[in-house]
C-alpha positions as CSV (number, residue, x, y, z in Angstrom):
1,M,-8.8,28.4,30.4
2,A,-5.1,28.4,31.3
3,I,-2.5,27.9,28.6
4,T,0.6,25.9,29.5
5,R,3.7,25.9,27.4
6,I,5.2,22.5,26.7
7,G,8.9,21.9,26.5
8,P,10.6,19.9,23.8
9,N,10.7,16.7,25.8
10,Q,7.1,16.9,27.2
11,S,3.9,15.6,25.9
12,I,0.1,15.8,26.4
13,N,-2.1,12.7,26.8
14,L,-4.6,13.4,24.0
15,A,-6.9,10.6,25.2
16,S,-7.5,12.1,28.6
17,N,-6.4,15.7,28.6
18,I,-8.0,17.1,25.4
19,T,-11.7,17.5,24.8
20,G,-13.9,19.3,22.4
21,T,-13.9,19.7,18.6
22,L,-11.1,20.6,16.3
23,A,-12.4,23.3,14.0
24,T,-12.5,22.6,10.3
25,G,-10.1,25.6,9.8
26,N,-7.5,23.7,11.8
27,G,-7.9,20.4,9.8
28,G,-10.7,18.8,11.9
29,T,-14.1,17.6,10.8
30,G,-16.0,19.9,13.1
31,A,-17.9,16.9,14.3
32,T,-17.9,15.3,17.7
33,S,-19.9,12.2,16.6
34,F,-21.0,10.5,13.3
35,T,-24.4,9.2,12.5
36,A,-24.8,5.7,10.9
37,G,-24.5,5.7,7.1
38,K,-22.5,8.9,6.8
39,L,-19.7,8.7,4.2
40,L,-16.6,9.6,6.2
41,Q,-13.8,9.3,3.5
42,V,-13.1,8.0,0.0
43,Q,-9.7,6.8,-1.1
44,Q,-8.8,5.7,-4.7
45,V,-5.8,4.3,-6.4
46,S,-5.4,3.9,-10.2
47,T,-2.7,1.9,-11.9
48,S,-1.5,0.9,-15.3
49,T,1.2,-1.4,-13.9
50,Q,1.1,-4.6,-16.0
51,T,0.9,-7.8,-14.0
52,A,0.9,-11.3,-15.6
53,I,-0.5,-14.3,-13.6
54,N,-0.1,-17.9,-14.8
55,G,-1.3,-20.5,-12.4
56,T,-3.5,-21.3,-9.5
57,T,-1.8,-19.1,-6.8
58,W,-3.5,-15.9,-5.7
59,T,-1.3,-13.0,-6.8
60,D,-1.4,-9.3,-6.0
61,I,-2.3,-7.2,-9.0
62,G,0.5,-4.6,-9.2
63,G,-0.6,-1.1,-8.1
64,L,-4.0,-2.1,-6.7
65,E,-3.1,-1.6,-3.1
66,L,-4.6,1.1,-0.8
67,T,-3.9,2.0,2.8
68,I,-6.6,3.8,4.7
69,T,-6.7,5.0,8.3
70,P,-10.2,4.6,9.8
71,I,-11.7,7.7,11.3
72,I,-13.8,5.6,13.7
73,S,-13.3,2.0,14.8
74,S,-17.0,1.0,14.2
75,S,-16.9,1.9,10.5
76,K,-17.7,-0.3,7.5
77,F,-15.7,-0.1,4.3
78,F,-17.2,-0.4,0.9
79,I,-14.6,-1.7,-1.5
80,T,-14.8,-1.6,-5.3
81,C,-12.5,-2.4,-8.1
82,D,-12.6,-2.0,-11.9
83,V,-9.9,-4.0,-13.6
84,A,-8.8,-4.5,-17.2
85,F,-7.2,-7.8,-18.3
86,R,-6.5,-10.2,-21.2
87,L,-7.1,-13.9,-20.9
88,E,-5.0,-16.5,-22.8
89,T,-5.1,-20.3,-22.9
90,T,-2.7,-22.8,-24.4
91,A,-5.0,-25.7,-24.0
92,S,-7.3,-26.8,-26.9
93,L,-11.1,-27.0,-26.3
94,T,-11.0,-25.0,-23.0
95,E,-12.4,-21.7,-21.9
96,P,-9.9,-19.8,-19.7
97,N,-11.2,-18.9,-16.3
98,S,-10.0,-16.3,-13.8
99,N,-11.1,-14.9,-10.5
100,L,-10.6,-11.8,-8.4
101,R,-10.7,-11.2,-4.6
102,F,-10.0,-8.5,-2.1
103,T,-7.5,-8.9,0.8
104,K,-7.4,-6.9,4.1
105,D,-4.0,-6.8,5.8
106,G,-2.9,-9.9,3.9
107,S,-5.9,-12.1,4.6
108,A,-8.6,-12.9,2.1
109,L,-11.8,-10.9,2.7
110,W,-13.9,-12.6,0.1
111,T,-13.5,-15.1,-2.7
112,E,-16.2,-15.8,-5.2
113,V,-17.3,-19.4,-4.9
114,T,-17.7,-19.9,-8.6
115,W,-15.1,-19.1,-11.3
116,G,-15.6,-15.9,-13.2
117,G,-15.3,-17.7,-16.6
118,F,-15.8,-15.8,-19.8
119,A,-17.5,-17.6,-22.7
120,L,-15.8,-15.7,-25.4
121,R,-15.6,-18.4,-28.1
122,S,-17.1,-21.7,-28.9
123,A,-14.8,-24.7,-28.3
124,S,-12.4,-25.3,-31.1
125,A,-9.2,-27.2,-31.7
126,R,-7.1,-24.1,-31.3
127,T,-5.6,-21.9,-28.6
128,D,-6.7,-18.4,-28.1
129,T,-5.9,-15.0,-26.8
130,F,-8.9,-12.9,-26.0
131,G,-9.5,-9.2,-26.2
132,I,-9.2,-6.9,-23.2
133,I,-12.0,-7.5,-20.7
134,R,-13.2,-5.1,-17.9
135,D,-14.5,-6.6,-14.7
136,S,-15.8,-4.9,-11.5
137,R,-16.2,-6.3,-8.0
138,N,-17.4,-4.9,-4.8
139,F,-17.6,-6.0,-1.1
140,L,-18.8,-4.5,2.2
141,D,-16.2,-5.1,4.9
142,T,-18.1,-5.1,8.2
143,N,-15.3,-6.9,10.1
144,S,-14.1,-5.3,13.3
145,H,-11.0,-3.1,13.2
146,S,-9.2,-0.4,15.2
147,T,-8.2,3.1,14.0
148,S,-4.9,1.7,12.8
149,D,-4.0,1.7,9.1
150,I,-5.7,-1.0,6.9
151,V,-4.2,-2.2,3.7
152,Y,-6.6,-3.4,1.0
153,K,-5.4,-5.2,-2.1
154,V,-6.9,-6.9,-5.2
155,Q,-5.6,-10.3,-6.2
156,G,-6.1,-12.4,-9.3
157,V,-5.8,-16.1,-10.2
158,T,-6.4,-18.5,-13.1
159,E,-8.1,-21.9,-12.9
160,G,-5.2,-23.8,-14.5
161,S,-1.6,-23.7,-15.5
162,S,-2.5,-23.6,-19.2
163,E,-4.1,-20.2,-18.6
164,K,-2.6,-16.7,-18.3
165,I,-4.2,-13.5,-17.3
166,T,-2.5,-10.1,-17.9
167,F,-3.8,-7.1,-16.1
168,N,-3.4,-3.5,-17.5
169,E,-1.9,-4.5,-20.8
170,S,-1.2,-1.6,-23.2
171,N,-1.3,0.9,-20.4
172,I,-5.0,0.4,-19.7
173,T,-5.9,1.6,-16.2
174,S,-7.5,-0.3,-13.3
175,R,-8.8,1.2,-10.1
176,L,-9.4,0.4,-6.5
177,H,-11.8,2.5,-4.3
178,V,-12.4,2.3,-0.6
179,M,-15.2,4.2,1.1
180,E,-15.4,4.5,4.9
181,I,-19.0,4.6,6.1
182,A,-20.1,5.4,9.7
């Protein structure tokens, strides 16, 4: 095999001029193909950034954003989140309701059809602030994509303007995980 020195303004077309396997010692995977179901990579982000949402507009939860570069274009992505939040209501005789969803590159991936309401008290003629709640969601993204960066986010919303949801109050941590599966 001949070795050619490349000058500072020259390049090699990696798609057509390079073949083989990059050894693991040089940063490669050592693999030339991947079998279905193999876990290719895992990315995680944790945050204690406090985010308050009051209203019916889907809002990004501060810090729960993750950028991942697919290893192969036919991958699936298993997304999970574990969030901590406090619900409040200023309306009498109502239960506050909230919901979570994932987005991919700014578009909703999945939204639960029903509200994730929490029956934390019996109806009364008073308003309430509830203790901190933990909730988890997961989703398998099987949509097509390239090997360009993908940005996943977690968003939250309340059912009405009399409700408020505060994520990561008192420095409690929430997490977002994304796993690429061949």
